[in-house]
C-alpha positions in Angstrom: -19.4 -3.1 -14.9 -16.0 -3.5 -13.4 -13.2 -1.1 -14.2 -10.1 -2.6 -15.8 -6.6 -1.2 -15.0 -5.8 1.7 -17.3 -2.1 1.2 -17.8 0.8 -1.1 -17.0 4.4 -0.1 -17.5 7.2 -2.7 -17.6 10.9 -1.8 -17.5 13.1 -4.5 -18.9 16.4 -3.1 -20.0 17.3 -0.7 -17.3 17.5 -0.3 -13.5 15.3 2.8 -13.3 12.9 5.0 -15.1 15.2 8.1 -15.1 13.2 11.3 -14.8 9.8 9.6 -15.4 7.5 9.8 -12.4 4.7 7.3 -12.1 1.5 8.6 -10.3 -2.0 7.2 -9.9 -3.9 10.0 -8.2 -7.7 9.8 -7.7 -10.0 12.4 -9.2 -13.3 14.0 -8.4 -15.9 15.4 -10.9 -19.6 15.9 -10.9 -21.3 12.8 -9.4 -18.1 10.8 -9.8 -15.0 10.3 -7.6 -12.2 7.8 -7.4 -9.6 6.8 -4.9 -5.9 7.0 -5.4 -4.5 4.3 -7.7 -1.5 2.1 -7.1 2.0 2.0 -8.4 3.8 -1.2 -7.8 7.5 -1.6 -8.5 9.6 -4.7 -8.1 13.3 -5.5 -8.3 15.7 -8.2 -7.2 17.0 -7.8 -3.7 19.7 -9.6 -1.8 20.2 -13.1 -3.0 18.0 -12.6 -6.0 14.9 -12.5 -3.9 12.2 -10.1 -5.5 11.2 -7.2 -3.3 8.7 -4.5 -4.1 7.1 -1.3 -3.2 3.4 -0.6 -3.4 2.9 3.1 -3.5 -0.4 4.8 -3.0 0.3 8.5 -3.7 -2.7 10.7 -4.3 -0.5 13.6 -5.6 -1.9 15.9 -2.9 -5.3 15.8 -4.7 -7.4 18.5 -2.8 -10.6 16.7 -3.4 -10.8 14.0 -0.7 -14.1 12.3 -0.6 -15.2 10.7 2.7 -15.3 6.9 2.5 -13.5 6.7 -0.8 -10.5 4.4 -0.2 -8.0 2.5 -2.3 -8.7 -1.2 -1.3 -5.8 -3.5 -0.7 -5.8 -6.1 -2.1 -7.6 -4.6 -5.0 -10.0 -7.3 -6.3 -10.5 -10.5 -4.4 -13.3 -11.7 -6.6 -11.4 -11.8 -9.9 -8.5 -14.3 -9.7 -7.4 -13.3 -13.3 -6.7 -9.8 -11.9 -5.0 -11.0 -8.8 -2.7 -8.4 -7.4 1.0 -9.1 -7.3 1.2 -7.9 -3.7 -1.6 -10.2 -2.5 -0.1 -11.8 0.6 3.3 -10.7 -0.5 5.6 -10.5 2.5 8.3 -9.0 0.3 6.4 -5.7 -0.4 6.7 -2.4 1.4 3.5 -0.3 1.6 4.0 3.4 1.2 0.9 5.7 1.6 1.4 9.4 1.0 -0.1 12.8 -0.2 -3.8 12.5 0.9 -4.1 8.8 -0.1 -6.8 6.9 1.8 -6.1 3.1 2.0 -8.3 0.3 3.4 -7.4 -3.3 4.0 -9.9 -5.9 2.8 -8.3 -8.9 4.6 -5.5 -9.7 7.0 -2.2 -9.2 5.2 1.5 -9.9 5.7 3.9 -7.4 4.2 7.5 -6.4 4.5 7.3 -2.8 5.9 5.0 0.2 6.2 5.5 4.0 5.6 2.7 6.5 6.1 3.7 9.9 4.9 1.4 12.7 6.1 3.0 15.3 4.0 -0.4 16.8 3.3 -3.1 15.9 5.7 -5.1 13.6 5.7 -3.2 10.4 4.6 -5.0 7.5 6.3 -4.7 3.7 6.6 -8.0 2.0 7.5 -7.5 -1.5 8.9 -11.3 -2.2 9.0 -10.8 -4.8 11.7 -8.0 -6.6 9.9 -4.4 -7.3 11.0 -1.4 -6.0 9.1 1.7 -8.1 10.0 5.0 -6.6 9.1 8.3 -8.6 8.7 10.5 -5.8 10.1 10.8 -4.5 13.6 9.0 -1.3 14.6 10.9 1.8 13.4 10.3 5.5 14.4 10.0 6.8 10.8 7.0 4.6 9.8 4.4 7.3 10.4 2.1 7.8 13.4 -0.6 5.8 15.1 -3.0 8.7 14.7 -2.9 8.2 10.9 -4.3 4.7 11.3 -8.0 4.0 11.8 -7.9 0.6 13.6 -11.6 -0.3 13.9 -10.6 -3.4 15.9 -7.7 -4.2 13.6 -4.0 -4.2 14.5 -0.5 -3.7 13.1 2.0 -6.3 14.3 5.7 -5.6 13.9 8.2 -8.4 14.0 10.1 -8.3 17.4 13.8 -7.4 17.4 16.3 -10.1 18.3 16.0 -13.9 18.4 12.7 -15.5 19.2 12.5 -19.0 20.5 9.3 -21.1 20.6 9.4 -23.9 23.2 6.9 -26.7 23.3 
């Protein structure tokens, strides 16, 4: 049996949620454990282009289970549940507070922030490539927080790039 998303929240008549904080932390209990959930927010950026943030925040859950990761994208086998960030080059991925995230396929995203506020936040590439549309920046995180397993993170080069044939 496949688990369905527990909750969706849509904000339509305001620019922010005010004091409301959205979290999707994993939990551990006898013989059951779950990875951190996802919170996806989207808004209109410059020129009316939608931009978003996919936040995986495990709320510093002290019960980290080895090999329990939040997969990105979430469900490739159920098109009706297709994730809004699947192949989305307008989305920034933010992983924080003991979240463990794993790529299931090569992906192109806007930007990446790994926050190791409480060890061990990790990004597992599992042999896949994460291509980012922004140039490398010092505040993204640290290479030690990524488990590459033959995968790679590619940052867009700074400046102008010319292709000659």
